[in-house]
C-alpha positions in Angstrom: 92.6 -30.0 -95.6 89.7 -30.7 -98.0 90.4 -27.4 -99.8 94.1 -28.3 -100.0 93.4 -31.7 -101.5 91.2 -30.1 -104.1 93.8 -27.6 -105.0 96.5 -30.3 -105.4 94.6 -32.0 -108.2 95.5 -31.2 -111.8 92.2 -29.4 -112.1 92.9 -27.4 -108.9 96.4 -26.4 -110.0 95.1 -25.3 -113.4 92.4 -23.3 -111.8 94.9 -21.7 -109.4 96.9 -20.5 -112.4 93.8 -19.1 -114.0 92.7 -17.0 -111.0 96.2 -16.0 -109.9 95.8 -12.3 -110.6 92.1 -11.9 -109.8 91.4 -8.6 -108.1 89.1 -8.6 -105.1 86.5 -6.5 -106.9 86.3 -9.1 -109.7 86.0 -12.2 -107.6 82.2 -12.5 -107.8 82.1 -12.2 -111.6 85.0 -14.6 -111.9 83.4 -17.1 -109.5 80.1 -17.0 -111.4 81.9 -17.7 -114.7 84.1 -20.5 -113.4 81.3 -22.3 -111.7 79.8 -23.2 -115.1 82.7 -25.6 -115.7 84.1 -26.4 -112.2 82.7 -27.5 -108.8 81.6 -24.5 -106.7 83.8 -25.8 -103.8 86.9 -25.9 -106.0 86.2 -22.4 -107.4 85.8 -21.0 -103.9 89.0 -22.7 -102.7 91.0 -21.4 -105.7 89.9 -17.9 -105.3 90.5 -17.9 -101.5 94.0 -19.3 -102.1 94.7 -16.7 -104.8 93.7 -14.0 -102.3 96.0 -15.5 -99.6 98.9 -15.7 -102.1 98.5 -12.1 -103.0 98.7 -11.1 -99.3 101.6 -13.4 -98.8 103.7 -11.8 -101.5 104.8 -9.1 -99.1 106.4 -11.7 -96.8 107.5 -14.4 -99.2 108.1 -12.6 -102.5 105.8 -12.9 -105.5 107.7 -15.9 -107.0 107.5 -18.1 -103.9 104.0 -17.0 -102.8 102.7 -17.8 -106.2 103.6 -21.4 -105.8 103.0 -21.9 -102.1 99.8 -22.8 -100.2 98.5 -20.7 -97.2 96.0 -20.6 -94.5 94.7 -17.2 -93.2 96.6 -17.7 -89.9 99.6 -18.9 -91.8 99.9 -15.7 -93.8 99.6 -13.5 -90.7 101.8 -15.4 -88.3 104.5 -16.8 -90.5 108.0 -15.3 -90.5 109.0 -12.9 -93.2 111.5 -14.6 -95.6 114.2 -12.0 -95.0 114.1 -12.7 -91.2 113.9 -16.5 -91.6 116.8 -16.4 -94.1 119.0 -14.4 -91.7 118.2 -16.9 -88.9 118.9 -19.9 -91.1 122.2 -18.5 -92.2 123.2 -17.8 -88.7 122.5 -21.3 -87.7 124.5 -22.5 -90.7 127.4 -20.4 -89.6 127.4 -22.2 -86.3 127.9 -25.5 -88.1 124.4 -26.7 -87.8 123.5 -29.2 -90.5 120.1 -30.6 -89.2 117.3 -28.8 -87.3 114.2 -29.9 -85.6 111.7 -27.1 -86.4 109.1 -27.4 -83.7 105.8 -25.6 -84.2 106.6 -25.3 -87.9 103.3 -23.7 -89.0 103.0 -23.5 -92.8 106.8 -24.1 -93.2 108.3 -20.7 -93.8 111.2 -21.2 -91.5 111.7 -24.8 -92.6 112.0 -23.5 -96.2 114.6 -21.0 -95.3 116.6 -23.6 -93.3 116.5 -26.1 -96.2 117.6 -23.4 -98.7 120.6 -22.9 -96.4 121.5 -26.5 -96.9 120.1 -27.7 -93.6 118.1 -30.9 -93.2 114.8 -30.2 -91.4 112.3 -32.1 -89.4 109.2 -29.8 -89.4 106.7 -30.6 -86.7 103.2 -29.3 -86.0 100.3 -30.9 -84.2 97.5 -29.4 -86.4 96.8 -31.8 -89.3 95.7 -29.0 -91.8 98.8 -26.9 -91.0 101.2 -29.9 -91.3 99.6 -30.7 -94.7 100.2 -27.2 -95.9 103.8 -27.3 -94.8 104.3 -30.6 -96.6 102.7 -29.1 -99.8 104.9 -26.1 -99.6 108.1 -28.1 -99.2 107.1 -30.1 -102.4 106.0 -27.0 -104.3 109.4 -25.3 -103.8 111.4 -28.5 -104.6 112.6 -29.0 -101.0 110.8 -32.2 -100.2 114.1 -34.0 -100.1 115.4 -31.8 -97.2 112.2 -31.3 -95.3 110.4 -34.1 -93.4 107.0 -32.8 -92.1 105.5 -34.7 -89.1 102.1 -34.2 -87.5 102.8 -34.6 -83.8 102.8 -32.9 -80.4 106.2 -31.2 -80.2 106.6 -32.1 -76.6 106.7 -35.8 -77.6 109.3 -35.5 -80.4 112.8 -36.8 -79.9 115.3 -34.2 -81.2 118.4 -36.2 -80.2 119.4 -36.8 -83.8 119.5 -33.1 -84.7 122.3 -30.7 -84.0 119.9 -27.7 -83.9 116.5 -27.0 -82.5 114.2 -24.1 -83.6 111.0 -23.4 -81.7 108.3 -20.9 -82.7 105.7 -21.2 -79.9 102.1 -20.1 -80.6 101.6 -16.5 -79.3 98.0 -16.1 -80.4 94.9 -17.8 -79.3 93.9 -18.7 -82.9 97.0 -20.6 -83.8 97.2 -24.3 -83.2 100.8 -24.4 -82.1 102.8 -27.5 -81.5 101.8 -28.7 -78.0 98.6 -30.5 -77.0 98.0 -28.1 -74.2 96.7 -25.0 -76.0 97.6 -21.5 -74.8 93.9 -20.6 -74.6 93.3 -23.3 -72.0 95.7 -21.5 -69.6 93.7 -18.3 -69.4 95.2 -14.9 -68.7 98.3 -13.4 -70.4 96.4 -12.4 -73.5 95.4 -9.1 -75.1 91.9 -8.5 -76.4 93.0 -9.1 -79.9 94.2 -12.6 -79.1 98.0 -11.9 -78.8 99.6 -13.6 -75.8 102.1 -11.7 -73.8 102.9 -14.0 -70.9 105.8 -16.3 -72.2 104.4 -19.1 -70.0 101.1 -18.8 -71.8 102.8 -19.6 -75.1 102.0 -23.0 -76.6 104.3 -24.7 -75.7 105.3 -22.5 -72.7 108.7 -20.7 -72.9 110.0 -22.8 -70.0 109.5 -26.0 -72.0 111.1 -24.5 -75.1 114.1 -23.4 -73.1 114.7 -26.9 -71.8 114.3 -28.3 -75.3 116.9 -25.8 -76.5 119.3 -26.7 -73.7 119.3 -30.3 -74.8 120.6 -29.4 -78.3 124.1 -28.3 -79.3 122.5 -25.2 -80.8 119.1 -23.7 -80.6 117.0 -20.6 -81.5 113.7 -19.7 -79.9 111.5 -17.2 -81.6 109.7 -15.0 -79.0 107.7 -11.8 -79.0 109.8 -8.6 -79.3 108.1 -7.3 -76.1 109.5 -10.2 -74.0 110.6 -8.8 -70.6 114.4 -8.8 -70.3 114.2 -10.3 -66.9 112.7 -13.6 -68.2 115.5 -14.1 -70.7 117.6 -17.1 -69.4 121.1 -16.2 -68.2 122.6 -18.8 -70.5 120.9 -17.4 -73.6 121.9 -14.7 -76.0 119.0 -12.4 -76.8 118.7 -10.8 -80.2 116.0 -8.3 -81.4 115.5 -8.2 -85.2 114.0 -5.4 -87.3 113.3 -5.5 -91.1 113.0 -2.2 -92.9 112.7 -0.4 -89.6 109.8 -2.6 -88.3 110.6 -4.8 -85.3 109.7 -8.3 -86.2 110.8 -10.6 -83.4 113.2 -11.5 -80.7 115.3 -14.7 -80.7 116.9 -16.5 -77.8 120.0 -18.2 -78.9 121.7 -21.2 -77.2 125.1 -22.6 -78.1 126.5 -19.5 -79.6 129.3 -19.2 -77.1 128.1 -15.8 -75.9 125.6 -16.4 -73.1 124.1 -13.2 -71.7 124.9 -11.2 -74.8 122.4 -8.8 -76.2 122.3 -7.6 -79.8 120.0 -5.6 -82.1 120.1 -6.7 -85.8 118.8 -4.6 -88.6 117.7 -6.0 -92.0 118.5 -5.7 -94.8 122.2 -5.9 -94.1 122.5 -7.4 -91.7 123.9 -4.8 -89.3 124.3 -5.9 -85.7 124.8 -3.7 -82.7 126.2 -5.6 -79.7 125.4 -4.6 -76.2 128.3 -3.4 -74.0 126.4 -3.1 -70.7 126.7 0.7 -70.7 125.0 2.8 -68.1 122.0 4.9 -69.1 123.1 8.0 -71.0 122.6 11.3 -69.2 119.8 13.7 -70.2 120.9 17.0 -71.8 119.4 20.0 -73.6 118.2 19.5 -77.1 121.1 20.0 -79.6 121.1 20.6 -83.3 120.4 16.9 -84.1 117.9 14.4 -82.9 118.5 10.7 -83.3 115.6 8.2 -83.4 117.0 4.7 -82.6 115.7 1.8 -84.6 113.0 -0.1 -82.8 115.2 -3.2 -82.4 117.8 -1.0 -80.6 115.2 0.3 -78.2 113.7 -3.2 -77.5 117.2 -4.5 -76.9 117.9 -1.7 -74.4 120.9 -0.5 -76.4 120.1 3.2 -76.6 123.2 3.9 -74.5 125.3 2.2 -77.1 123.8 4.5 -79.8 124.2 7.6 -77.7 127.9 6.8 -77.2 128.3 6.3 -81.0 126.8 9.8 -81.8 128.3 11.5 -78.7 124.9 12.5 -77.4 122.5 12.2 -74.5 118.8 11.8 -73.9 116.3 14.6 -74.3 114.5 13.2 -71.2 115.5 10.3 -68.9 112.3 8.4 -69.9 112.4 9.0 -73.6 114.4 7.0 -76.2 115.4 10.0 -78.3 119.1 10.9 -78.4 120.3 14.5 -79.1 123.7 15.8 -80.0 125.4 18.9 -81.4 127.1 17.1 -84.3 125.9 14.8 -87.1 127.4 11.4 -86.8 125.5 9.0 -89.1 124.9 5.5 -87.9 122.7 2.8 -89.4 121.1 2.2 -86.0 119.3 5.5 -85.9 117.5 8.0 -88.2 118.9 11.5 -87.8 117.0 14.8 -87.9 118.2 18.4 -87.9 116.1 20.3 -85.4 115.1 23.8 -86.3 112.6 24.7 -83.6 111.7 23.7 -80.0 108.3 24.7 -78.7 106.2 24.0 -75.6 103.2 21.9 -76.7 100.8 24.3 -78.2 98.8 23.5 -81.3 98.2 27.2 -82.3 101.9 28.0 -82.2 102.7 25.0 -84.2 100.0 25.8 -86.8 101.4 29.4 -87.1 105.0 28.1 -87.5 104.0 25.7 -90.2 102.1 28.3 -92.1 105.0 30.7 -91.9 107.4 28.0 -93.3 104.9 26.9 -96.0 104.8 23.3 -94.7 102.3 21.2 -96.6 103.8 17.8 -96.1 104.0 17.1 -92.4 105.3 13.9 -90.7 104.3 13.5 -87.1 106.2 11.3 -84.8 105.5 10.8 -81.1 107.1 9.3 -78.0 105.9 10.1 -74.6 102.8 12.0 -75.8 99.1 11.0 -75.7 98.3 13.1 -78.8 97.5 11.1 -81.9 99.4 12.2 -85.1 96.3 12.2 -87.3 94.5 14.3 -84.8 97.3 16.9 -84.7 97.5 16.9 -88.5 93.8 17.7 -88.9 94.2 20.6 -86.4 97.2 22.3 -88.0 96.0 21.8 -91.6 99.4 21.9 -93.3 99.5 23.7 -96.6 102.4 24.7 -98.8 105.3 23.3 -100.9 107.7 22.4 -98.1 108.0 19.4 -95.8 108.8 19.1 -92.1 108.8 16.5 -89.3 107.4 17.3 -85.8 108.2 15.2 -82.8 105.6 15.2 -80.0 107.6 14.2 -76.9 108.9 15.4 -73.5 112.0 17.3 -72.9 113.2 17.4 -69.3 109.7 16.3 -68.3 107.8 19.0 -70.1 105.5 18.3 -73.1 107.4 19.6 -76.1 107.2 19.9 -79.9 110.5 19.5 -81.9 110.3 20.6 -85.5 113.0 19.5 -88.0 113.8 17.6 -91.1 115.8 14.5 -92.0 119.5 15.2 -91.7 
């Protein structure tokens, strides 16, 4: 909070503009020069903030990131603008005009909601995080639509809002919005600090669900790996990817489609709705291999994709779809398969040498072999390109060689 207060002064803002484009390799020299005329603490804060803004540009865009304020956790854990905008627009399409954003973090979702014309109460219990969220609302000219409140979200009355958005803490290092921290619960956490047990979120998923049910409309952001069996029966579950990377899952309430499952791909958006189809049958590898988008896989909608392309699985346990005809769909990447080999590095190396393959893309599903390890062993050389899939076909370790269709 002290760093933020320094940066919000006229001297701090001027210094931020001056160090905006400082490269990491130049920081020491720049710091040494600036400390002749400015307090060391302010110089350090400005350079640190410039570094965070540079990192944040990938999520928020250079224009917004260059005006916003960040914490290290805030950069890492905040929602990508494209995803936040999609969610905000969907809430707007439901007729939502006001939202209680619980566990608001540095305010990324609140900003997207406000830009969609929605009035926002943004709540976080951590004083420093709430201060950054407030500064960001002002920096982007949205202070009139965003009220930031430092509070425990479990004690906030949301009755005056027609929408609730909850983004519980899913990492041990994030303050979250509830007084009982996830770290205090023990268990449910990976070595790197990410929390997988929804009841170890802060606040727990069960509390967030009850808060959602009290509102006319609600969206709960959860980890994309959330088990399907813990999704409430009265919620719609949506998995979202952006540019092919799965970013999150959202549990929606008040959409009129309880129990629905969908996968949404950004940019677009393109949305695949679940139709509760049975698992597709396994079949021999055909001319084409379809790799479903990660959101489709997480949403368990591979059967819907298989029906679209008229295909089946290469193996009952592997989410690769194969077919004899090319039927492009935005929910998969299609490849033309030229070779099918039992797993054998020497045979693959000989095949690639014969084809003059120097640019090799290695994908895997159902294989313990690391792509870089394989690439080092086969030493691709030549003017051509190929893709190799390390996988299983009918239970047997297999290499499929092909190219984008």
